[in-house]
PyMOL commands that place a pseudoatom at each C-alpha (Angstrom):
pseudoatom trace, name=CA, resn=UNK, resi=1, chain=A, elem=C, hetatm=0, pos=[0.051, -0.247, 0.056]
pseudoatom trace, name=CA, resn=UNK, resi=2, chain=A, elem=C, hetatm=0, pos=[1.300, 3.382, -1.077]
pseudoatom trace, name=CA, resn=UNK, resi=3, chain=A, elem=C, hetatm=0, pos=[1.203, 6.316, 1.665]
pseudoatom trace, name=CA, resn=UNK, resi=4, chain=A, elem=C, hetatm=0, pos=[0.853, 9.874, 0.007]
pseudoatom trace, name=CA, resn=UNK, resi=5, chain=A, elem=C, hetatm=0, pos=[3.961, 12.488, 0.758]
pseudoatom trace, name=CA, resn=UNK, resi=6, chain=A, elem=C, hetatm=0, pos=[0.630, 14.733, 2.248]
pseudoatom trace, name=CA, resn=UNK, resi=7, chain=A, elem=C, hetatm=0, pos=[-0.255, 12.469, 5.117]
pseudoatom trace, name=CA, resn=UNK, resi=8, chain=A, elem=C, hetatm=0, pos=[3.666, 11.979, 5.450]
pseudoatom trace, name=CA, resn=UNK, resi=9, chain=A, elem=C, hetatm=0, pos=[5.232, 14.945, 8.148]
pseudoatom trace, name=CA, resn=UNK, resi=10, chain=A, elem=C, hetatm=0, pos=[8.965, 15.775, 7.820]
pseudoatom trace, name=CA, resn=UNK, resi=11, chain=A, elem=C, hetatm=0, pos=[10.952, 17.830, 10.173]
pseudoatom trace, name=CA, resn=UNK, resi=12, chain=A, elem=C, hetatm=0, pos=[14.856, 18.288, 10.360]
pseudoatom trace, name=CA, resn=UNK, resi=13, chain=A, elem=C, hetatm=0, pos=[16.663, 18.121, 13.636]
pseudoatom trace, name=CA, resn=UNK, resi=14, chain=A, elem=C, hetatm=0, pos=[19.867, 17.737, 15.067]
pseudoatom trace, name=CA, resn=UNK, resi=15, chain=A, elem=C, hetatm=0, pos=[21.517, 14.237, 14.750]
pseudoatom trace, name=CA, resn=UNK, resi=16, chain=A, elem=C, hetatm=0, pos=[22.818, 13.366, 18.217]
pseudoatom trace, name=CA, resn=UNK, resi=17, chain=A, elem=C, hetatm=0, pos=[26.289, 12.119, 18.630]
pseudoatom trace, name=CA, resn=UNK, resi=18, chain=A, elem=C, hetatm=0, pos=[29.775, 13.144, 17.614]
pseudoatom trace, name=CA, resn=UNK, resi=19, chain=A, elem=C, hetatm=0, pos=[29.787, 15.246, 14.612]
pseudoatom trace, name=CA, resn=UNK, resi=20, chain=A, elem=C, hetatm=0, pos=[33.016, 17.096, 14.109]
pseudoatom trace, name=CA, resn=UNK, resi=21, chain=A, elem=C, hetatm=0, pos=[32.753, 20.757, 13.444]
pseudoatom trace, name=CA, resn=UNK, resi=22, chain=A, elem=C, hetatm=0, pos=[29.258, 20.964, 12.228]
pseudoatom trace, name=CA, resn=UNK, resi=23, chain=A, elem=C, hetatm=0, pos=[27.658, 18.806, 14.888]
pseudoatom trace, name=CA, resn=UNK, resi=24, chain=A, elem=C, hetatm=0, pos=[25.703, 21.968, 16.029]
pseudoatom trace, name=CA, resn=UNK, resi=25, chain=A, elem=C, hetatm=0, pos=[24.975, 23.782, 12.904]
pseudoatom trace, name=CA, resn=UNK, resi=26, chain=A, elem=C, hetatm=0, pos=[23.070, 21.433, 10.500]
pseudoatom trace, name=CA, resn=UNK, resi=27, chain=A, elem=C, hetatm=0, pos=[20.211, 19.721, 10.975]
pseudoatom trace, name=CA, resn=UNK, resi=28, chain=A, elem=C, hetatm=0, pos=[20.752, 16.216, 9.142]
pseudoatom trace, name=CA, resn=UNK, resi=29, chain=A, elem=C, hetatm=0, pos=[18.407, 13.750, 11.107]
pseudoatom trace, name=CA, resn=UNK, resi=30, chain=A, elem=C, hetatm=0, pos=[14.794, 13.476, 10.288]
pseudoatom trace, name=CA, resn=UNK, resi=31, chain=A, elem=C, hetatm=0, pos=[11.720, 13.343, 12.563]
pseudoatom trace, name=CA, resn=UNK, resi=32, chain=A, elem=C, hetatm=0, pos=[8.538, 11.403, 10.204]
pseudoatom trace, name=CA, resn=UNK, resi=33, chain=A, elem=C, hetatm=0, pos=[5.399, 12.035, 11.699]
pseudoatom trace, name=CA, resn=UNK, resi=34, chain=A, elem=C, hetatm=0, pos=[2.693, 9.612, 10.657]
pseudoatom trace, name=CA, resn=UNK, resi=35, chain=A, elem=C, hetatm=0, pos=[-1.234, 10.177, 11.995]
pseudoatom trace, name=CA, resn=UNK, resi=36, chain=A, elem=C, hetatm=0, pos=[-2.386, 6.674, 11.905]
pseudoatom trace, name=CA, resn=UNK, resi=37, chain=A, elem=C, hetatm=0, pos=[-6.142, 7.271, 12.469]
pseudoatom trace, name=CA, resn=UNK, resi=38, chain=A, elem=C, hetatm=0, pos=[-6.030, 10.470, 10.415]
pseudoatom trace, name=CA, resn=UNK, resi=39, chain=A, elem=C, hetatm=0, pos=[-4.688, 8.483, 7.217]
pseudoatom trace, name=CA, resn=UNK, resi=40, chain=A, elem=C, hetatm=0, pos=[-5.842, 7.225, 3.823]
pseudoatom trace, name=CA, resn=UNK, resi=41, chain=A, elem=C, hetatm=0, pos=[-4.928, 3.430, 4.860]
pseudoatom trace, name=CA, resn=UNK, resi=42, chain=A, elem=C, hetatm=0, pos=[-8.095, 1.032, 5.164]
pseudoatom trace, name=CA, resn=UNK, resi=43, chain=A, elem=C, hetatm=0, pos=[-9.673, 0.789, 8.457]
pseudoatom trace, name=CA, resn=UNK, resi=44, chain=A, elem=C, hetatm=0, pos=[-8.710, -3.018, 8.966]
pseudoatom trace, name=CA, resn=UNK, resi=45, chain=A, elem=C, hetatm=0, pos=[-4.894, -1.696, 8.305]
pseudoatom trace, name=CA, resn=UNK, resi=46, chain=A, elem=C, hetatm=0, pos=[-4.798, 1.015, 11.112]
pseudoatom trace, name=CA, resn=UNK, resi=47, chain=A, elem=C, hetatm=0, pos=[-6.329, -1.495, 13.876]
pseudoatom trace, name=CA, resn=UNK, resi=48, chain=A, elem=C, hetatm=0, pos=[-3.194, -3.400, 13.002]
pseudoatom trace, name=CA, resn=UNK, resi=49, chain=A, elem=C, hetatm=0, pos=[-1.164, -0.765, 13.488]
pseudoatom trace, name=CA, resn=UNK, resi=50, chain=A, elem=C, hetatm=0, pos=[-2.575, 0.816, 16.454]
pseudoatom trace, name=CA, resn=UNK, resi=51, chain=A, elem=C, hetatm=0, pos=[-2.575, -2.791, 17.907]
pseudoatom trace, name=CA, resn=UNK, resi=52, chain=A, elem=C, hetatm=0, pos=[1.488, -3.342, 17.791]
pseudoatom trace, name=CA, resn=UNK, resi=53, chain=A, elem=C, hetatm=0, pos=[3.100, -2.998, 20.639]
pseudoatom trace, name=CA, resn=UNK, resi=54, chain=A, elem=C, hetatm=0, pos=[5.620, -0.163, 19.230]
pseudoatom trace, name=CA, resn=UNK, resi=55, chain=A, elem=C, hetatm=0, pos=[7.051, 2.210, 21.529]
pseudoatom trace, name=CA, resn=UNK, resi=56, chain=A, elem=C, hetatm=0, pos=[7.052, 4.403, 18.277]
pseudoatom trace, name=CA, resn=UNK, resi=57, chain=A, elem=C, hetatm=0, pos=[3.159, 5.094, 18.271]
pseudoatom trace, name=CA, resn=UNK, resi=58, chain=A, elem=C, hetatm=0, pos=[1.982, 7.403, 21.040]
pseudoatom trace, name=CA, resn=UNK, resi=59, chain=A, elem=C, hetatm=0, pos=[-1.286, 7.086, 22.954]
pseudoatom trace, name=CA, resn=UNK, resi=60, chain=A, elem=C, hetatm=0, pos=[-3.096, 9.006, 20.096]
pseudoatom trace, name=CA, resn=UNK, resi=61, chain=A, elem=C, hetatm=0, pos=[-1.782, 7.311, 17.084]
pseudoatom trace, name=CA, resn=UNK, resi=62, chain=A, elem=C, hetatm=0, pos=[1.121, 8.978, 15.750]
pseudoatom trace, name=CA, resn=UNK, resi=63, chain=A, elem=C, hetatm=0, pos=[3.574, 7.081, 14.427]
pseudoatom trace, name=CA, resn=UNK, resi=64, chain=A, elem=C, hetatm=0, pos=[7.180, 8.810, 15.085]
pseudoatom trace, name=CA, resn=UNK, resi=65, chain=A, elem=C, hetatm=0, pos=[10.595, 7.371, 13.738]
pseudoatom trace, name=CA, resn=UNK, resi=66, chain=A, elem=C, hetatm=0, pos=[13.719, 8.917, 13.939]
pseudoatom trace, name=CA, resn=UNK, resi=67, chain=A, elem=C, hetatm=0, pos=[16.406, 8.670, 11.338]
pseudoatom trace, name=CA, resn=UNK, resi=68, chain=A, elem=C, hetatm=0, pos=[20.221, 9.690, 11.942]
pseudoatom trace, name=CA, resn=UNK, resi=69, chain=A, elem=C, hetatm=0, pos=[21.935, 6.844, 10.081]
pseudoatom trace, name=CA, resn=UNK, resi=70, chain=A, elem=C, hetatm=0, pos=[23.028, 8.533, 7.575]
pseudoatom trace, name=CA, resn=UNK, resi=71, chain=A, elem=C, hetatm=0, pos=[25.065, 12.019, 7.169]
pseudoatom trace, name=CA, resn=UNK, resi=72, chain=A, elem=C, hetatm=0, pos=[22.762, 13.836, 4.850]
pseudoatom trace, name=CA, resn=UNK, resi=73, chain=A, elem=C, hetatm=0, pos=[19.298, 15.001, 5.691]
pseudoatom trace, name=CA, resn=UNK, resi=74, chain=A, elem=C, hetatm=0, pos=[18.097, 13.762, 2.217]
pseudoatom trace, name=CA, resn=UNK, resi=75, chain=A, elem=C, hetatm=0, pos=[19.673, 9.836, 2.654]
pseudoatom trace, name=CA, resn=UNK, resi=76, chain=A, elem=C, hetatm=0, pos=[18.163, 10.296, 6.268]
pseudoatom trace, name=CA, resn=UNK, resi=77, chain=A, elem=C, hetatm=0, pos=[14.755, 11.342, 4.829]
pseudoatom trace, name=CA, resn=UNK, resi=78, chain=A, elem=C, hetatm=0, pos=[14.207, 8.259, 2.520]
pseudoatom trace, name=CA, resn=UNK, resi=79, chain=A, elem=C, hetatm=0, pos=[15.186, 6.463, 5.523]
pseudoatom trace, name=CA, resn=UNK, resi=80, chain=A, elem=C, hetatm=0, pos=[12.536, 7.426, 7.395]
pseudoatom trace, name=CA, resn=UNK, resi=81, chain=A, elem=C, hetatm=0, pos=[9.940, 6.844, 4.309]
pseudoatom trace, name=CA, resn=UNK, resi=82, chain=A, elem=C, hetatm=0, pos=[11.547, 3.357, 3.640]
pseudoatom trace, name=CA, resn=UNK, resi=83, chain=A, elem=C, hetatm=0, pos=[10.886, 2.187, 7.506]
pseudoatom trace, name=CA, resn=UNK, resi=84, chain=A, elem=C, hetatm=0, pos=[7.697, 3.799, 7.290]
pseudoatom trace, name=CA, resn=UNK, resi=85, chain=A, elem=C, hetatm=0, pos=[6.676, 1.693, 4.325]
pseudoatom trace, name=CA, resn=UNK, resi=86, chain=A, elem=C, hetatm=0, pos=[8.204, -1.637, 5.565]
pseudoatom trace, name=CA, resn=UNK, resi=87, chain=A, elem=C, hetatm=0, pos=[6.105, -0.979, 8.844]
pseudoatom trace, name=CA, resn=UNK, resi=88, chain=A, elem=C, hetatm=0, pos=[3.050, -0.596, 7.228]
pseudoatom trace, name=CA, resn=UNK, resi=89, chain=A, elem=C, hetatm=0, pos=[3.293, -3.256, 4.443]
pseudoatom trace, name=CA, resn=UNK, resi=90, chain=A, elem=C, hetatm=0, pos=[4.146, -5.734, 7.052]
pseudoatom trace, name=CA, resn=UNK, resi=91, chain=A, elem=C, hetatm=0, pos=[1.083, -4.978, 9.365]
pseudoatom trace, name=CA, resn=UNK, resi=92, chain=A, elem=C, hetatm=0, pos=[-1.224, -4.602, 6.205]
pseudoatom trace, name=CA, resn=UNK, resi=93, chain=A, elem=C, hetatm=0, pos=[-0.304, -8.125, 5.038]
pseudoatom trace, name=CA, resn=UNK, resi=94, chain=A, elem=C, hetatm=0, pos=[-2.449, -10.672, 5.618]
pseudoatom trace, name=CA, resn=UNK, resi=95, chain=A, elem=C, hetatm=0, pos=[-1.550, -13.917, 6.792]
pseudoatom trace, name=CA, resn=UNK, resi=96, chain=A, elem=C, hetatm=0, pos=[-2.473, -17.220, 4.958]
pseudoatom trace, name=CA, resn=UNK, resi=97, chain=A, elem=C, hetatm=0, pos=[-4.656, -19.687, 6.624]
pseudoatom trace, name=CA, resn=UNK, resi=98, chain=A, elem=C, hetatm=0, pos=[-2.823, -22.319, 7.483]
pseudoatom trace, name=CA, resn=UNK, resi=99, chain=A, elem=C, hetatm=0, pos=[-4.467, -26.029, 5.865]
pseudoatom trace, name=CA, resn=UNK, resi=100, chain=A, elem=C, hetatm=0, pos=[-4.211, -28.752, 8.677]
pseudoatom trace, name=CA, resn=UNK, resi=101, chain=A, elem=C, hetatm=0, pos=[-2.421, -31.960, 7.264]
pseudoatom trace, name=CA, resn=UNK, resi=102, chain=A, elem=C, hetatm=0, pos=[-3.158, -35.189, 8.358]
for i in range(1, 102): cmd.bond("trace and resi %d" % i, "trace and resi %d" % (i + 1))
show_as sticks, trace
zoom trace
């Protein structure tokens, strides 16, 4: 399921840890916010996402992903969007029913 960009909020923040001379000047990390109840996902998919025991999902149903793996903002932005897509895909996938054998 593809998520529209209008439903995703990307906020640049300063990355933690050592970073050399530019650590206090550049905002290279990204906070991705995704409002699950207000999204265009199906009701079943929303229920599965909200039912996950994930510390990144707040009580109001907002998923927050922090990406600071890379040194550039663009790479962190694409990393955060990819992680969101993987989480939504895994939650929306319906498990096959098991066929009993002899």
